[in-house]
FINU-284387 format. One record per residue (C-alpha): residue in one letter; x, y, z. Coordinates in steps of 0.25 Angstrom, whole numbers, padded with zeros to 4 digits, always signed. Example, Ala and Ser with C-alpha at 12.3 -4.5 7.8 and 13.67 -1.06 7.14 Angstrom:
2
A+0049-0018+0031S+0055-0004+0029
! end
This chain:
205
X+0139+0347-0053X+0129+0335-0052X+0115+0337-0057X+0109+0329-0046X+0106+0336-0033X+0110+0329-0020X+0099+0324-0012X+0099+0333+0001X+0095+0326+0014X+0084+0332+0022X+0088+0340+0034X+0087+0332+0046X+0082+0343+0055X+0071+0346+0044X+0068+0331+0044X+0066+0331+0058X+0056+0342+0058X+0048+0335+0046X+0037+0325+0048X+0039+0311+0042X+0030+0315+0030X+0037+0328+0028X+0050+0321+0028X+0045+0311+0017X+0040+0322+0009X+0053+0329+0009X+0061+0317+0006X+0051+0314-0006X+0053+0328-0011X+0068+0327-0010X+0068+0314-0018X+0059+0320-0029X+0069+0332-0030X+0080+0322-0032X+0073+0314-0042X+0069+0326-0050X+0084+0330-0050X+0088+0317-0055X+0078+0317-0066X+0082+0331-0070X+0096+0326-0071X+0093+0314-0079X+0085+0321-0089X+0096+0331-0090X+0106+0320-0093X+0096+0313-0103X+0094+0326-0110X+0109+0328-0112X+0110+0314-0117X+0098+0316-0127X+0105+0329-0132X+0118+0321-0134X+0111+0310-0142X+0103+0320-0150X+0116+0327-0154X+0122+0314-0158X+0110+0310-0166X+0110+0323-0173X+0125+0322-0176X+0123+0307-0181X+0111+0312-0190X+0120+0324-0196X+0131+0314-0199X+0122+0304-0205X+0116+0315-0214X+0130+0319-0218X+0134+0305-0222X+0121+0304-0230X+0123+0317-0237X+0137+0312-0241X+0132+0299-0246X+0122+0306-0255X+0132+0315-0260X+0141+0303-0263X+0130+0295-0270X+0127+0307-0279X+0141+0309-0283X+0143+0295-0286X+0130+0295-0294X+0135+0307-0302X+0149+0300-0304X+0142+0287-0309X+0133+0295-0319X+0145+0303-0324X+0153+0290-0326X+0142+0284-0333X+0141+0296-0342X+0156+0296-0345X+0155+0281-0348X+0144+0283-0358X+0150+0294-0365X+0163+0287-0366X+0156+0275-0372X+0148+0284-0381X+0161+0291-0386X+0168+0277-0388X+0156+0272-0396X+0155+0284-0405X+0170+0283-0408X+0168+0269-0412X+0156+0272-0421X+0164+0284-0427X+0175+0274-0431X+0164+0264-0437X+0158+0275-0446X+0169+0275-0456X+0168+0260-0457X+0154+0262-0461X+0158+0272-0471X+0168+0263-0477X+0158+0251-0478X+0148+0260-0485X+0158+0266-0495X+0162+0252-0498X+0148+0247-0500X+0145+0259-0509X+0157+0256-0518X+0153+0242-0521X+0149+0240-0535X+0134+0236-0538X+0138+0222-0543X+0145+0219-0530X+0134+0223-0520X+0128+0209-0519X+0141+0202-0516X+0143+0196-0503X+0154+0205-0498X+0146+0217-0501X+0135+0212-0494X+0144+0209-0482X+0149+0224-0482X+0135+0229-0483X+0132+0220-0470X+0144+0226-0463X+0139+0240-0466X+0125+0237-0461X+0130+0231-0448X+0140+0243-0446X+0128+0253-0449X+0119+0245-0439X+0130+0246-0428X+0131+0261-0430X+0116+0263-0430X+0115+0255-0417X+0125+0264-0410X+0118+0276-0414X+0125+0280-0426X+0117+0287-0437X+0120+0294-0450X+0120+0309-0452X+0110+0314-0462X+0117+0323-0472X+0113+0323-0486X+0103+0335-0489X+0105+0339-0474X+0109+0353-0470X+0124+0354-0468X+0126+0352-0453X+0141+0354-0448X+0138+0346-0436X+0136+0333-0443X+0140+0336-0457X+0155+0338-0462X+0155+0346-0475X+0167+0342-0484X+0162+0347-0497X+0151+0357-0502X+0145+0361-0515X+0151+0373-0522X+0142+0385-0521X+0133+0379-0511X+0129+0383-0497X+0133+0370-0491X+0121+0369-0482X+0117+0355-0486X+0123+0341-0487X+0123+0336-0501X+0133+0324-0500X+0138+0315-0489X+0152+0310-0490X+0153+0303-0477X+0141+0300-0468X+0140+0306-0454X+0135+0299-0442X+0129+0302-0428X+0131+0293-0416X+0118+0296-0408X+0118+0311-0406X+0133+0313-0408X+0140+0315-0422X+0148+0303-0425X+0153+0308-0439X+0149+0320-0447X+0144+0318-0462X+0154+0322-0472X+0146+0330-0483X+0145+0339-0494X+0137+0351-0493X+0129+0360-0503X+0116+0366-0506X+0103+0358-0504X+0098+0352-0517X+0084+0357-0521X+0074+0346-0525X+0070+0347-0540
! end
């Protein structure tokens, strides 16, 4: 049904009984009623349109918030993934470096044993000085990479960093009394345990 009321014509008999001013007033009243009806109908239509626009706006805002939340979650997941990849890459590099250093340590052992076996009358020869220079360079390389020797002589025996291969008879084996092969750490990690002989701590005279 139409929301507009049809304009009802004035009754002709009634008009005939009215004076001119009364007819004018009646016509004006009728016109005002029609205008009011049209205004009410327009407001109703506009109200319905506003409600529809508001609903669409709320839907758009909700959709935007959903996309924003999804984007934030994706960015957080990617940041965690990148952090995990960086950690794994650093660990892999650390393991590879440690493995290489572990292979270099026996070379240092051989150089030091060779230098220790050189006779006194040959220590000033050029080839011995060359071997000494190689040993110093290799030692410097290991130090720069964070390799440090493990203290052993006179230290309490620690199975975490010492490997006991001999012990003095009758001793408690609580103290390192001799080192057969030096041990090394790489930063905070054990690179190679020290190979030692254990016995009782010697008392100072």
